[in-house]
A tleap script that builds the chain and sets N, CA, C and O, in Angstrom:
source leaprc.protein.ff14SB
mol = sequence {
  NMET ALA TYR ARG THR TRP GLN VAL SER LYS
  ARG GLU TYR CYS GLU ARG VAL GLY ARG GLU
  VAL ALA LEU GLU ALA GLU VAL VAL TYR PRO
  SER GLU VAL LEU PRO ASP GLN PRO PRO ARG
  VAL LEU ALA ARG ARG CYS SER ASN ALA ILE
  GLU CYS ASN GLN PHE GLU LYS PRO ALA CYS
  LEU TRP SER GLY THR ASN PRO THR HIE ASP
  PRO CLEU
}
set mol.1.N position { 66.158 151.589 0.954 }
set mol.1.CA position { 67.482 151.560 1.508 }
set mol.1.C position { 67.614 150.351 2.438 }
set mol.1.O position { 66.680 150.020 3.168 }
set mol.2.N position { 68.755 149.708 2.407 }
set mol.2.CA position { 68.999 148.548 3.257 }
set mol.2.C position { 69.144 148.992 4.714 }
set mol.2.O position { 69.557 150.118 4.992 }
set mol.3.N position { 68.802 148.100 5.634 }
set mol.3.CA position { 68.970 148.427 7.048 }
set mol.3.C position { 69.557 147.242 7.800 }
set mol.3.O position { 69.366 146.085 7.424 }
set mol.4.N position { 70.280 147.562 8.879 }
set mol.4.CA position { 70.946 146.567 9.722 }
set mol.4.C position { 70.236 146.476 11.060 }
set mol.4.O position { 69.692 147.456 11.569 }
set mol.5.N position { 70.255 145.275 11.613 }
set mol.5.CA position { 69.684 145.075 12.931 }
set mol.5.C position { 70.345 143.864 13.593 }
set mol.5.O position { 70.789 142.940 12.912 }
set mol.6.N position { 70.404 143.879 14.918 }
set mol.6.CA position { 70.907 142.732 15.678 }
set mol.6.C position { 69.702 141.888 16.085 }
set mol.6.O position { 68.754 142.396 16.684 }
set mol.7.N position { 69.746 140.593 15.756 }
set mol.7.CA position { 68.665 139.672 16.109 }
set mol.7.C position { 69.212 138.542 16.960 }
set mol.7.O position { 70.325 138.067 16.734 }
set mol.8.N position { 68.436 138.118 17.930 }
set mol.8.CA position { 68.826 136.986 18.774 }
set mol.8.C position { 68.594 135.709 17.978 }
set mol.8.O position { 67.471 135.421 17.564 }
set mol.9.N position { 69.677 134.937 17.762 }
set mol.9.CA position { 69.537 133.689 17.020 }
set mol.9.C position { 69.179 132.529 17.952 }
set mol.9.O position { 68.400 131.653 17.575 }
set mol.10.N position { 69.738 132.517 19.160 }
set mol.10.CA position { 69.328 131.526 20.162 }
set mol.10.C position { 69.840 131.930 21.522 }
set mol.10.O position { 70.716 132.786 21.646 }
set mol.11.N position { 69.284 131.306 22.543 }
set mol.11.CA position { 69.698 131.532 23.924 }
set mol.11.C position { 70.283 130.226 24.453 }
set mol.11.O position { 69.739 129.145 24.226 }
set mol.12.N position { 71.398 130.351 25.159 }
set mol.12.CA position { 72.096 129.190 25.703 }
set mol.12.C position { 72.561 129.505 27.118 }
set mol.12.O position { 72.715 130.667 27.494 }
set mol.13.N position { 72.783 128.446 27.895 }
set mol.13.CA position { 73.360 128.597 29.227 }
set mol.13.C position { 74.880 128.564 29.084 }
set mol.13.O position { 75.425 127.634 28.490 }
set mol.14.N position { 75.559 129.558 29.615 }
set mol.14.CA position { 77.022 129.639 29.547 }
set mol.14.C position { 77.596 129.256 30.912 }
set mol.14.O position { 77.292 129.892 31.922 }
set mol.15.N position { 78.426 128.218 30.934 }
set mol.15.CA position { 79.014 127.767 32.195 }
set mol.15.C position { 80.071 128.739 32.711 }
set mol.15.O position { 80.312 128.809 33.916 }
set mol.16.N position { 80.688 129.473 31.826 }
set mol.16.CA position { 81.742 130.412 32.226 }
set mol.16.C position { 81.201 131.515 33.132 }
set mol.16.O position { 81.827 131.865 34.132 }
set mol.17.N position { 80.050 132.055 32.785 }
set mol.17.CA position { 79.472 133.142 33.585 }
set mol.17.C position { 78.353 132.652 34.487 }
set mol.17.O position { 77.930 133.375 35.389 }
set mol.18.N position { 77.867 131.442 34.261 }
set mol.18.CA position { 76.848 130.866 35.127 }
set mol.18.C position { 75.448 131.401 34.920 }
set mol.18.O position { 74.661 131.452 35.865 }
set mol.19.N position { 75.125 131.798 33.706 }
set mol.19.CA position { 73.779 132.276 33.399 }
set mol.19.C position { 73.486 132.125 31.915 }
set mol.19.O position { 74.350 131.741 31.126 }
set mol.20.N position { 72.257 132.434 31.557 }
set mol.20.CA position { 71.834 132.332 30.162 }
set mol.20.C position { 72.303 133.559 29.385 }
set mol.20.O position { 72.182 134.689 29.859 }
set mol.21.N position { 72.842 133.324 28.180 }
set mol.21.CA position { 73.290 134.408 27.307 }
set mol.21.C position { 72.556 134.301 25.976 }
set mol.21.O position { 72.058 133.237 25.610 }
set mol.22.N position { 72.499 135.406 25.268 }
set mol.22.CA position { 71.867 135.432 23.949 }
set mol.22.C position { 72.954 135.489 22.887 }
set mol.22.O position { 73.860 136.319 22.960 }
set mol.23.N position { 72.861 134.609 21.905 }
set mol.23.CA position { 73.764 134.636 20.763 }
set mol.23.C position { 73.065 135.432 19.672 }
set mol.23.O position { 71.978 135.068 19.222 }
set mol.24.N position { 73.702 136.525 19.249 }
set mol.24.CA position { 73.060 137.465 18.346 }
set mol.24.C position { 73.777 137.501 17.003 }
set mol.24.O position { 74.964 137.188 16.910 }
set mol.25.N position { 73.041 137.885 15.967 }
set mol.25.CA position { 73.596 138.028 14.623 }
set mol.25.C position { 73.190 139.382 14.064 }
set mol.25.O position { 72.034 139.789 14.178 }
set mol.26.N position { 74.155 140.081 13.453 }
set mol.26.CA position { 73.852 141.347 12.786 }
set mol.26.C position { 73.406 141.017 11.365 }
set mol.26.O position { 74.175 140.467 10.578 }
set mol.27.N position { 72.172 141.355 11.047 }
set mol.27.CA position { 71.571 140.992 9.766 }
set mol.27.C position { 71.303 142.262 8.960 }
set mol.27.O position { 70.820 143.263 9.489 }
set mol.28.N position { 71.630 142.197 7.663 }
set mol.28.CA position { 71.343 143.303 6.751 }
set mol.28.C position { 70.230 142.862 5.826 }
set mol.28.O position { 70.350 141.853 5.132 }
set mol.29.N position { 69.149 143.619 5.818 }
set mol.29.CA position { 68.026 143.343 4.932 }
set mol.29.C position { 68.134 144.216 3.693 }
set mol.29.O position { 68.488 145.390 3.800 }
set mol.30.N position { 67.838 143.669 2.516 }
set mol.30.CA position { 67.957 144.455 1.285 }
set mol.30.C position { 66.884 145.535 1.205 }
set mol.30.O position { 65.878 145.498 1.913 }
set mol.31.N position { 67.128 146.484 0.331 }
set mol.31.CA position { 66.157 147.559 0.132 }
set mol.31.C position { 64.982 147.052 -0.692 }
set mol.31.O position { 64.995 145.925 -1.187 }
set mol.32.N position { 63.971 147.892 -0.831 }
set mol.32.CA position { 62.790 147.515 -1.608 }
set mol.32.C position { 63.107 147.394 -3.088 }
set mol.32.O position { 62.349 146.764 -3.825 }
set mol.33.N position { 64.208 147.981 -3.540 }
set mol.33.CA position { 64.596 147.920 -4.949 }
set mol.33.C position { 65.007 146.496 -5.329 }
set mol.33.O position { 64.755 146.055 -6.450 }
set mol.34.N position { 65.635 145.784 -4.403 }
set mol.34.CA position { 66.085 144.410 -4.634 }
set mol.34.C position { 65.415 143.461 -3.642 }
set mol.34.O position { 66.108 142.867 -2.816 }
set mol.35.N position { 64.107 143.300 -3.694 }
set mol.35.CA position { 63.407 142.537 -2.656 }
set mol.35.C position { 63.647 141.031 -2.696 }
set mol.35.O position { 63.413 140.359 -1.691 }
set mol.36.N position { 64.104 140.478 -3.814 }
set mol.36.CA position { 64.246 139.025 -3.898 }
set mol.36.C position { 65.587 138.519 -3.383 }
set mol.36.O position { 65.846 137.318 -3.459 }
set mol.37.N position { 66.448 139.389 -2.861 }
set mol.37.CA position { 67.708 138.954 -2.283 }
set mol.37.C position { 67.499 138.585 -0.819 }
set mol.37.O position { 66.758 139.266 -0.110 }
set mol.38.N position { 68.145 137.515 -0.359 }
set mol.38.CA position { 67.981 137.128 1.055 }
set mol.38.C position { 68.774 138.053 1.986 }
set mol.38.O position { 69.720 138.704 1.544 }
set mol.39.N position { 68.403 138.116 3.253 }
set mol.39.CA position { 69.186 138.910 4.220 }
set mol.39.C position { 70.572 138.297 4.400 }
set mol.39.O position { 70.746 137.089 4.238 }
set mol.40.N position { 71.548 139.121 4.732 }
set mol.40.CA position { 72.923 138.650 4.938 }
set mol.40.C position { 73.324 138.827 6.394 }
set mol.40.O position { 72.968 139.814 7.038 }
set mol.41.N position { 74.065 137.862 6.897 }
set mol.41.CA position { 74.596 137.934 8.259 }
set mol.41.C position { 76.003 138.519 8.174 }
set mol.41.O position { 76.875 137.961 7.508 }
set mol.42.N position { 76.216 139.638 8.848 }
set mol.42.CA position { 77.519 140.297 8.818 }
set mol.42.C position { 78.408 139.910 9.987 }
set mol.42.O position { 79.619 139.762 9.819 }
set mol.43.N position { 77.833 139.745 11.162 }
set mol.43.CA position { 78.628 139.467 12.355 }
set mol.43.C position { 77.801 138.693 13.365 }
set mol.43.O position { 76.572 138.666 13.306 }
set mol.44.N position { 78.510 138.063 14.292 }
set mol.44.CA position { 77.859 137.338 15.384 }
set mol.44.C position { 78.512 137.777 16.689 }
set mol.44.O position { 79.694 138.120 16.721 }
set mol.45.N position { 77.726 137.760 17.768 }
set mol.45.CA position { 78.254 138.145 19.069 }
set mol.45.C position { 77.443 137.491 20.178 }
set mol.45.O position { 76.362 136.945 19.956 }
set mol.46.N position { 78.001 137.566 21.372 }
set mol.46.CA position { 77.342 137.088 22.581 }
set mol.46.C position { 76.894 138.306 23.380 }
set mol.46.O position { 77.580 139.328 23.394 }
set mol.47.N position { 75.767 138.201 24.034 }
set mol.47.CA position { 75.259 139.325 24.824 }
set mol.47.C position { 76.103 139.592 26.064 }
set mol.47.O position { 75.985 140.658 26.668 }
set mol.48.N position { 76.946 138.651 26.451 }
set mol.48.CA position { 77.771 138.802 27.647 }
set mol.48.C position { 79.252 138.979 27.303 }
set mol.48.O position { 80.101 138.808 28.178 }
set mol.49.N position { 79.577 139.308 26.081 }
set mol.49.CA position { 80.965 139.371 25.628 }
set mol.49.C position { 81.791 140.411 26.376 }
set mol.49.O position { 82.968 140.175 26.647 }
set mol.50.N position { 81.214 141.532 26.707 }
set mol.50.CA position { 81.968 142.587 27.394 }
set mol.50.C position { 82.450 142.109 28.758 }
set mol.50.O position { 83.594 142.362 29.136 }
set mol.51.N position { 81.591 141.426 29.493 }
set mol.51.CA position { 81.983 140.911 30.810 }
set mol.51.C position { 82.998 139.778 30.687 }
set mol.51.O position { 83.932 139.697 31.485 }
set mol.52.N position { 82.826 138.903 29.697 }
set mol.52.CA position { 83.770 137.790 29.505 }
set mol.52.C position { 85.159 138.293 29.131 }
set mol.52.O position { 86.158 137.697 29.534 }
set mol.53.N position { 85.236 139.362 28.379 }
set mol.53.CA position { 86.530 139.890 27.959 }
set mol.53.C position { 87.284 140.560 29.091 }
set mol.53.O position { 88.464 140.873 28.928 }
set mol.54.N position { 86.654 140.791 30.229 }
set mol.54.CA position { 87.332 141.382 31.375 }
set mol.54.C position { 88.043 140.334 32.230 }
set mol.54.O position { 88.826 140.692 33.109 }
set mol.55.N position { 87.782 139.031 31.985 }
set mol.55.CA position { 88.501 137.980 32.694 }
set mol.55.C position { 89.931 137.916 32.176 }
set mol.55.O position { 90.230 138.446 31.106 }
set mol.56.N position { 90.813 137.269 32.930 }
set mol.56.CA position { 92.218 137.194 32.546 }
set mol.56.C position { 92.477 136.187 31.432 }
set mol.56.O position { 93.441 136.336 30.681 }
set mol.57.N position { 91.627 135.157 31.312 }
set mol.57.CA position { 91.821 134.121 30.295 }
set mol.57.C position { 90.967 134.420 29.058 }
set mol.57.O position { 89.902 135.023 29.183 }
set mol.58.N position { 91.418 134.009 27.867 }
set mol.58.CA position { 90.569 134.148 26.681 }
set mol.58.C position { 89.283 133.359 26.853 }
set mol.58.O position { 89.288 132.279 27.444 }
set mol.59.N position { 88.194 133.886 26.347 }
set mol.59.CA position { 86.888 133.278 26.584 }
set mol.59.C position { 86.516 132.281 25.483 }
set mol.59.O position { 86.835 131.097 25.589 }
set mol.60.N position { 85.854 132.744 24.446 }
set mol.60.CA position { 85.372 131.824 23.421 }
set mol.60.C position { 85.184 132.541 22.091 }
set mol.60.O position { 85.443 133.738 21.966 }
set mol.61.N position { 84.741 131.802 21.133 }
set mol.61.CA position { 84.474 132.303 19.790 }
set mol.61.C position { 83.438 133.415 19.794 }
set mol.61.O position { 83.574 134.387 19.051 }
set mol.62.N position { 82.418 133.289 20.608 }
set mol.62.CA position { 81.312 134.250 20.621 }
set mol.62.C position { 81.702 135.589 21.222 }
set mol.62.O position { 81.110 136.608 20.866 }
set mol.63.N position { 82.678 135.621 22.121 }
set mol.63.CA position { 83.115 136.898 22.693 }
set mol.63.C position { 84.257 137.515 21.893 }
set mol.63.O position { 84.618 138.670 22.116 }
set mol.64.N position { 84.821 136.757 20.972 }
set mol.64.CA position { 85.832 137.291 20.082 }
set mol.64.C position { 87.263 137.184 20.566 }
set mol.64.O position { 88.162 137.724 19.922 }
set mol.65.N position { 87.509 136.506 21.679 }
set mol.65.CA position { 88.877 136.437 22.194 }
set mol.65.C position { 89.566 135.101 21.967 }
set mol.65.O position { 90.790 135.029 22.081 }
set mol.66.N position { 88.839 134.053 21.655 }
set mol.66.CA position { 89.449 132.745 21.405 }
set mol.66.C position { 88.704 132.068 20.252 }
set mol.66.O position { 87.713 131.377 20.492 }
set mol.67.N position { 89.153 132.247 19.016 }
set mol.67.CA position { 88.416 131.728 17.855 }
set mol.67.C position { 88.434 130.214 17.725 }
set mol.67.O position { 87.718 129.673 16.883 }
set mol.68.N position { 89.222 129.513 18.524 }
set mol.68.CA position { 89.267 128.056 18.409 }
set mol.68.C position { 88.351 127.339 19.404 }
set mol.68.O position { 88.228 126.115 19.344 }
set mol.69.N position { 87.706 128.070 20.317 }
set mol.69.CA position { 86.862 127.442 21.352 }
set mol.69.C position { 85.424 127.880 21.212 }
set mol.69.O position { 85.115 129.064 21.344 }
set mol.70.N position { 84.529 126.919 20.942 }
set mol.70.CA position { 83.096 127.191 20.846 }
set mol.70.C position { 82.371 126.348 21.893 }
set mol.70.O position { 82.046 125.192 21.624 }
set mol.71.N position { 82.110 126.897 23.080 }
set mol.71.CA position { 81.516 126.114 24.160 }
set mol.71.C position { 80.035 125.855 23.987 }
set mol.71.O position { 79.491 124.953 24.625 }
set mol.72.N position { 79.374 126.620 23.144 }
set mol.72.CA position { 77.938 126.485 23.007 }
set mol.72.C position { 77.633 125.716 21.774 }
set mol.72.O position { 76.465 125.484 21.464 }
savepdb mol mol.pdb
quit
């Protein structure tokens, strides 16, 4: 059976919050029945997205509130 997991793709310093954040990807690995298929990335997120979304201004692509701004 296939399984999903969140993996850290890289760590970056975010000037908006003033600290290091982790950029994560939700990856689906195939089951043992289809072992030669590569894993698929379903979604991406920032580890600090919840706090960024509480600010009054839209944040960035990684937090999901401003798809046109990628600061990292």
